[in-house]
C-alpha positions, 0 to 999 in steps of 0.5 A: 215363751214356754207356755206358747211353745206348749200350746203350739205343740198341743195344737199340732198334736190335735191336728194330727189326730184329726187328720188321721181319724177315719171315723168310728171303727167297725172292726169288732175284732180289733176293738176287742183285741185292744180292750178285752184280755178275754178276747185277746186270749181266745184270739191268740188261741185261734192263731196257734196250731195247737190241737188240744181240746182247750184250743178247740173250745177257745176258737169256738168262743172266738167265733161265737163272739164275732157272730154275737152268739148269746152263749159266747157273749155271756162268757165274755161278759162274766169275765174281768175287764181292765179298769181304771184306778191303777194309781190307787192299787185297783189290781183286781179285775175279777168279773163275776164268778156267780155269773160265769157259773149261771151260764150253764143254766137256762133263764128267762130273759127280757132286756125291758118290759117295753120290748115285749113278752118275756122269752125263754132261753133255749139250749142254743143259748148254753155253752156247747161245753162245760164251763169253769171260772179261772183266775189268772195272776200276773205282775205289772211294772208300772210306776203309777201305782202308789207303794203301800208295802203290802205283800204282792201289791203289784200282783194283778188278778183277772177272772176269766169264764173259760172252758172246763177243758183248759188247764192252768199251764196252757192258759198261762202260755197263751196269756203271756203271748197275748201280753207280749204282743203289747196290743192291750190298750191298758198296757200302752196307756200305763206303759207297763208289761205284764208277766204271768205267774200262773192260772188257777181253775176255781172248781171245788172237787172236795179233795180238801175233805180227804186232806189230813189237816181237814180230818184232824181238825174235824176229829178234834171238833167232833171230840170236843163237841162230844165232851161238851155234851157229855160234860154238860149232861154230867154236870147238870144231871149228876154233879150239880144235884149232888152239890145242892144235896151236899149244901143241904147236908152241911146246913143240917150239920150246922143245925145239929151242932147248935142242937147239941150245944143247946142240950149241953147247956141244959136245953131239953129239946128232944135229940130225935128232932135232929136231922138224920143227916147229922153225921160227921161223914156228911161233912167230909169233902166229896172226891169225885175223881179225876175223870169227873173233874175233867168232864166238868171242864167241858160243861157249857153250863158251868163255863157259861156261869163263869164267863158271864159272871160280872162280879168283881172279886174283892181287892181287884182294881176295876180300872184294870178290867176296863183296860183289858177290855178296851185293849182287846177291842182295839187289837181286834179292830186294828188287826181286822183292818190289817188282815183285809188290806191285801184284798182291798181294791184301790188299797191305797185308800186305806193309807191315804184316806183311812176311816175313823175306825181304821185310823183310831185302831191302827194308831193305838195298836202299838200301845194296847198290845203292851197291855194285852201281853199278860193275858194267857189264851193259848188254848183258844189260840190253838183252836183258832189257828187250827180253824184257820189252817182248815179254811186255808185248805179248802178256801183256795179251791174257790177264792180268786183273791189269794191271801199269802196265808194260803201258801205260807200256813201249810209250810210254817204252821209249826212255828206258831205252835212253838211260838217262834213265828216272830223270829222269821221274816214277815213274808214267812209268817203265818197269820201275821197278826199273831206275832204278839202272842209269840212275843208274849210267850217269849217274854214269859219264858225269859222272865220266868227264867230270870226270876228262877235265877234270881232265887239261886 
């Protein structure tokens, strides 16, 4: 009976739709308003009474789209559009930043060789004002998306190719008005509301080059490279020849001792055959001074020999080295997967359908980190951390997808340097995958303290 009622209800619904269908819509404005956020934005601007330069340019775009002007069609084509896949976390509607930037350049174009010779664009095919790529960020409240407990997993990102004259606050207001109208078909389909957060203009003005973090990092790199160059030259041109000469002198010293013993034992060997280097002074250790020892620490020649040395010292257990190597590989694999999950489109796939490498590395990471605790890598960690902070300084200027580190690291970088970042919530943790380094240092300090107490 329930099945029959369902079928009857479905039949009535179909009949109702057919009865109200008037044929294909010819109203391009209505179609775009319901399916394109880009057009909804420019149409909303045309309904406002704003006199700003941005609004004027947006109105020009709306007219250009209705009139099928090529330059306006290129702008809407380069912007993001609502798509399916929200159930599995498809929250990035980015369009194409490269295509948006290419709208300012004249191109040869032909849709197909069969349509005739290649024609050239003219200045009328270029936007009449400067163009920039924008990224709009807004939250949705649909319950269809699978929860994966990733930071900002309900933050949607929309790419828009808009006039350079526009700024973030003005675009944020216009987009929120459009979303509040509930005209967008995607909103009605998923029964969701969109709450605007902010809009960013992704134009690199190179202001990051004047930032103190950039200057500090590049200065550190420059000094390090200079020390490596000087240290390598000193090591290869001066220190290594002296060491070789010293080894030769030591051999001569040993030979001289043998000659002297032969003479004492009655050997008539002429003492003049002894080498000129047969002196006690030559056997004394050479003190090259603290400065020279520091320079050798930066020698790429000596450090490369140590790093690439595969000889195992006597008494060591080779299986320990194998465990360290495998632990390092698994830690790198697992945290590589974890670090990029927030940037995945359809991010739920990483949880529901993980690939072999991700499943293998994520499953073993809880055990391999324990074996990794004994490795001291503070210098390398500090250099890598400084490089990360440097990237977070300039990358947000051009990247539409925001990693939480872009906002967190400039505020809380000092916690990593003090190895206390694991004491704070994950939402405040810069480079979250470095938590185990903080634990490592904390364990080292606590255990060392306990050992000192045990000796009292």
